[in-house]
C-alpha positions as CSV (number, residue, x, y, z in Angstrom):
1,X,0.0,-0.1,-0.2
2,X,1.3,3.5,-1.4
3,X,1.8,6.0,1.7
4,X,1.7,8.9,-1.4
5,X,-1.8,10.1,-0.1
6,X,-0.8,11.3,3.2
7,X,-3.7,12.9,5.3
8,X,-4.1,16.6,5.7
9,X,-6.4,19.1,7.2
10,X,-7.4,20.9,4.2
11,X,-5.6,20.2,0.6
12,X,-5.5,17.6,-2.1
13,X,-3.3,15.0,-2.9
14,X,-2.8,13.8,-6.6
15,X,-1.1,11.0,-7.6
16,X,0.0,10.7,-11.2
17,X,1.1,7.2,-12.5
18,X,3.0,7.7,-16.0
19,X,2.8,3.8,-17.6
20,X,3.8,3.2,-21.6
21,X,1.3,0.4,-23.1
22,X,3.8,-2.4,-24.0
23,X,3.2,-6.1,-25.2
24,X,2.8,-8.3,-22.3
25,X,3.0,-12.1,-22.3
26,X,0.4,-14.6,-22.9
27,X,0.3,-15.2,-18.6
28,X,0.0,-11.6,-18.4
29,X,-2.9,-11.3,-20.7
30,X,-4.7,-14.3,-19.1
31,X,-3.9,-12.3,-15.5
32,X,-5.1,-8.8,-16.5
33,X,-8.6,-10.7,-17.7
34,X,-8.9,-12.4,-14.8
35,X,-9.0,-9.2,-12.8
36,X,-11.8,-7.7,-15.0
37,X,-15.7,-7.6,-14.3
38,X,-17.4,-9.5,-17.4
39,X,-18.9,-6.0,-18.3
40,X,-15.3,-5.1,-18.9
41,X,-14.4,-7.5,-20.6
42,X,-17.6,-7.4,-23.0
43,X,-16.5,-3.8,-23.2
44,X,-12.8,-4.8,-24.4
45,X,-14.1,-7.4,-26.7
46,X,-16.2,-4.4,-28.7
47,X,-13.1,-3.2,-30.1
48,X,-12.6,-4.7,-33.9
49,X,-9.0,-3.7,-33.9
50,X,-6.8,-6.7,-31.8
51,X,-4.4,-3.8,-30.7
52,X,-7.1,-1.6,-29.1
53,X,-8.7,-4.9,-27.5
54,X,-5.0,-5.3,-25.9
55,X,-4.9,-1.5,-25.1
56,X,-8.0,-1.4,-23.5
57,X,-7.7,-4.5,-21.6
58,X,-4.4,-3.1,-19.7
59,X,-5.7,0.1,-19.4
60,X,-8.4,-1.2,-16.9
61,X,-6.3,-4.1,-15.2
62,X,-3.6,-1.4,-14.8
63,X,-6.1,1.0,-13.0
64,X,-7.0,-2.1,-10.5
65,X,-3.3,-2.6,-9.6
66,X,-2.8,1.1,-9.0
67,X,-5.8,1.5,-6.7
68,X,-4.8,-1.5,-5.0
69,X,-2.0,0.5,-4.0
70,X,-3.8,2.4,-1.5
71,X,-6.3,0.1,0.3
72,X,-6.4,-3.6,1.3
73,X,-8.3,-4.7,-1.8
74,X,-7.2,-6.9,-4.7
75,X,-7.4,-5.9,-8.3
76,X,-10.0,-8.1,-9.1
77,X,-12.3,-6.3,-5.8
78,X,-12.8,-3.2,-7.1
79,X,-16.2,-2.2,-8.4
80,X,-17.1,0.9,-10.6
81,X,-20.0,2.7,-11.6
82,X,-20.7,5.0,-14.3
83,X,-21.9,8.8,-15.0
84,X,-24.4,9.5,-17.6
85,X,-21.9,10.4,-20.1
86,X,-19.5,7.4,-19.2
87,X,-17.2,8.8,-16.7
88,X,-15.8,6.1,-14.5
89,X,-15.8,6.2,-10.5
90,X,-16.1,4.2,-7.7
91,X,-19.1,2.6,-6.3
92,X,-20.6,4.7,-3.5
93,X,-19.8,2.4,-1.4
94,X,-16.0,2.4,-2.1
95,X,-15.8,6.1,-2.4
96,X,-16.9,6.4,1.1
97,X,-14.9,3.6,2.3
98,X,-11.4,4.6,0.5
99,X,-11.9,8.4,0.2
100,X,-10.4,7.7,-3.5
101,X,-11.2,9.4,-6.9
102,X,-9.6,8.6,-10.0
103,X,-9.4,9.8,-13.3
104,X,-7.5,8.1,-16.5
105,X,-6.4,9.3,-19.8
106,X,-4.3,7.5,-22.9
107,X,-3.2,8.8,-26.2
108,X,-1.0,7.0,-28.2
109,X,1.1,4.4,-26.6
110,X,0.9,6.2,-22.9
111,X,-1.8,5.5,-19.9
112,X,-1.7,8.3,-17.5
113,X,-3.9,7.3,-14.1
114,X,-4.5,10.4,-11.4
115,X,-5.8,9.5,-8.2
116,X,-6.4,12.1,-5.5
117,X,-8.1,12.7,-2.3
118,X,-9.9,15.7,-0.7
119,X,-9.2,17.2,2.5
120,X,-11.3,19.8,3.9
121,X,-14.2,19.5,1.8
122,X,-17.0,17.7,1.4
123,X,-16.6,16.6,-2.3
124,X,-14.4,17.5,-5.1
125,X,-13.9,17.0,-9.3
126,X,-11.0,15.8,-10.9
127,X,-9.9,15.3,-14.2
128,X,-6.6,14.2,-16.3
129,X,-5.9,13.8,-19.7
130,X,-2.6,13.1,-21.9
131,X,-2.5,13.9,-25.5
132,X,0.3,13.1,-28.4
133,X,1.1,15.9,-30.6
134,X,-0.3,14.7,-34.0
135,X,1.8,16.0,-37.1
136,X,-0.8,15.2,-39.9
137,X,-3.6,17.0,-38.0
138,X,-5.1,20.1,-39.9
139,X,-5.5,21.9,-36.6
140,X,-7.2,25.5,-38.2
141,X,-10.5,23.9,-39.2
142,X,-11.0,22.4,-35.6
143,X,-10.2,26.3,-34.1
144,X,-13.6,28.0,-34.5
145,X,-15.6,25.0,-33.8
146,X,-13.8,23.7,-30.3
147,X,-11.4,26.8,-29.2
148,X,-13.1,29.9,-27.7
149,X,-12.4,33.3,-29.4
150,X,-10.0,34.1,-26.8
151,X,-8.2,31.3,-26.7
152,X,-8.0,31.3,-30.9
153,X,-6.7,34.5,-30.9
154,X,-4.0,33.8,-28.7
155,X,-3.2,30.7,-30.6
156,X,-2.5,32.5,-34.0
157,X,-0.4,35.2,-32.5
158,X,2.3,33.0,-32.1
159,X,5.3,33.1,-34.4
160,X,5.3,30.5,-36.7
161,X,3.1,27.0,-37.6
162,X,5.0,24.9,-35.3
163,X,4.7,26.9,-31.8
164,X,0.8,27.1,-33.1
165,X,0.7,23.2,-33.2
166,X,2.1,22.6,-29.9
167,X,-0.3,25.2,-28.6
168,X,-3.3,23.5,-30.0
169,X,-2.2,20.1,-28.5
170,X,-1.1,21.7,-25.0
171,X,-5.0,23.5,-25.0
172,X,-6.6,20.4,-25.7
173,X,-5.3,18.7,-23.3
174,X,-6.4,21.2,-20.7
175,X,-9.5,21.5,-22.3
176,X,-10.0,17.5,-22.1
177,X,-8.8,17.3,-18.5
178,X,-11.6,20.1,-17.7
179,X,-14.4,18.3,-19.6
180,X,-13.6,15.0,-17.7
181,X,-13.7,16.7,-14.0
182,X,-17.2,17.9,-14.8
183,X,-18.1,14.3,-16.0
184,X,-20.3,15.9,-18.9
185,X,-17.8,15.2,-22.1
186,X,-18.3,16.3,-25.3
187,X,-21.7,16.8,-24.6
188,X,-20.3,20.1,-23.1
189,X,-19.3,22.7,-25.5
190,X,-15.7,23.0,-25.5
191,X,-16.3,26.8,-26.6
192,X,-18.2,27.4,-23.6
193,X,-14.6,28.2,-21.4
194,X,-11.4,29.0,-22.0
195,X,-8.0,28.6,-20.5
196,X,-5.3,31.6,-20.7
197,X,-2.5,29.7,-21.7
198,X,0.5,32.1,-22.3
199,X,4.1,31.5,-24.0
200,X,5.6,29.3,-21.7
201,X,8.6,32.0,-20.5
202,X,5.9,34.0,-19.3
203,X,4.4,31.1,-16.9
204,X,5.4,30.4,-13.5
205,X,7.0,26.6,-13.4
206,X,7.5,23.9,-10.8
207,X,10.0,20.8,-11.3
208,X,8.3,17.6,-10.4
209,X,10.2,14.6,-9.8
210,X,9.1,11.8,-11.9
211,X,10.1,8.9,-9.6
212,X,10.8,5.4,-11.4
213,X,12.8,2.4,-9.4
214,X,13.7,1.1,-13.2
215,X,16.6,3.0,-15.2
216,X,16.1,0.8,-18.3
217,X,12.4,1.9,-18.3
218,X,13.4,5.6,-18.0
219,X,15.5,5.4,-21.2
220,X,13.7,3.6,-23.1
221,X,10.9,6.1,-22.8
222,X,12.9,9.0,-23.0
223,X,11.7,10.4,-19.9
224,X,13.4,12.9,-17.7
225,X,13.9,12.8,-14.0
226,X,12.0,15.8,-13.5
227,X,9.0,17.6,-15.2
228,X,8.2,20.9,-15.7
229,X,4.9,21.9,-14.4
230,X,2.9,25.1,-15.0
231,X,0.6,25.4,-12.4
232,X,-2.6,27.8,-11.8
233,X,-3.4,28.0,-15.6
234,X,-5.9,30.8,-15.6
235,X,-9.4,29.4,-16.7
236,X,-13.1,31.1,-17.4
237,X,-16.0,28.5,-16.7
238,X,-19.3,28.8,-17.0
239,X,-21.4,30.4,-13.9
240,X,-23.9,27.2,-14.3
241,X,-22.8,24.0,-15.0
242,X,-25.3,21.0,-14.4
243,X,-23.4,18.6,-12.1
244,X,-25.1,16.6,-9.9
245,X,-22.2,15.8,-7.3
246,X,-21.5,19.3,-5.6
247,X,-24.0,21.9,-4.6
248,X,-24.1,24.7,-7.3
249,X,-25.6,27.2,-4.4
250,X,-21.9,27.3,-3.7
251,X,-19.2,28.9,-5.6
252,X,-16.4,26.7,-7.3
253,X,-12.9,27.1,-7.3
254,X,-10.7,25.3,-9.8
255,X,-7.2,24.7,-10.4
256,X,-5.9,23.6,-14.1
257,X,-1.9,22.1,-14.2
258,X,-0.7,21.5,-17.1
259,X,3.0,19.6,-18.0
260,X,5.6,18.0,-21.0
261,X,6.3,14.4,-20.3
262,X,7.9,14.3,-23.8
263,X,8.5,16.6,-26.8
264,X,5.8,14.6,-28.2
265,X,3.4,14.1,-25.0
266,X,1.8,16.3,-22.8
267,X,-0.5,16.1,-20.0
268,X,-2.9,18.5,-17.6
269,X,-5.2,18.2,-14.7
270,X,-8.0,20.1,-14.0
271,X,-10.0,19.8,-10.3
272,X,-12.3,21.5,-8.4
273,X,-14.0,22.1,-5.0
274,X,-17.0,23.9,-3.4
275,X,-15.8,27.3,-2.1
276,X,-13.9,30.4,-3.3
277,X,-10.0,29.8,-2.0
278,X,-7.5,27.4,-3.8
279,X,-6.6,24.7,-1.4
280,X,-3.0,23.6,-1.3
281,X,-2.2,20.8,-3.8
282,X,0.3,18.1,-3.1
283,X,1.4,16.6,-6.7
284,X,3.4,13.1,-7.3
285,X,4.5,11.6,-10.3
286,X,5.6,8.1,-10.9
287,X,6.7,6.1,-14.2
288,X,5.3,2.5,-13.8
289,X,5.7,-0.4,-16.1
290,X,2.6,-2.3,-17.4
291,X,4.7,-5.4,-16.6
292,X,5.5,-4.5,-12.9
293,X,1.6,-4.0,-12.3
294,X,0.8,-6.7,-14.0
295,X,1.7,-9.5,-10.9
296,X,0.0,-12.1,-9.5
297,X,-2.3,-11.1,-6.5
């Protein structure tokens, strides 16, 4: 059991797990399948592409393995429920028992799992996203449909196409983390809220250690020992969001954080709680292999 999420009087603890999705053995595949519920196995089987099936299996098994670091529950014992737009969460019984919130995202060959606990507030919202930049994506027709006017103007003001393309995926990661936190997904217009992401040289930056016990894994993934994280990215949100989980009679305070894992991959965190003031955030990051997570109970 990990001790990363330590209790505090008031604050938010967030642990990030970066997991490269590699080929696994037949024995590991069988073990992963044994952890999943019948419903999850059926969802994995719906993917037509065998590679998509394998990634879907690994994502679900990795989540169970990570959660088992926080409670005396074996990977196959975790139970989930899903919001109206498909956002997964622990069942109410397990959430009350463990106090854990989680969110996950995968892009390309990387999986990001975030696990959090809110201290000093009754409830909170939490979303993460990891995004791979795609050189062939025509970003400009997308701007008018999914980006707010202020986001579009700031992006087009950048000096060259390469910078604009990178900023597009940076903003996309932030926006995805936000709609995943609300649980509304694409039912919420991506133009209805806006992030103010300035050039990096104008942003505050914090250095975050990316812990990893496997030097070979770190080298093969091409990730540094420390990540640059840009905290408290300004966010303009709608006054009313139909979220059943929080009492909207109270104001909601949002925090958004952004970072780069590699030149190709970036990640974002969005979280909120009822109240006017920001809660102190404790953030940790770990690099883990899928093989190490897939070990027998």
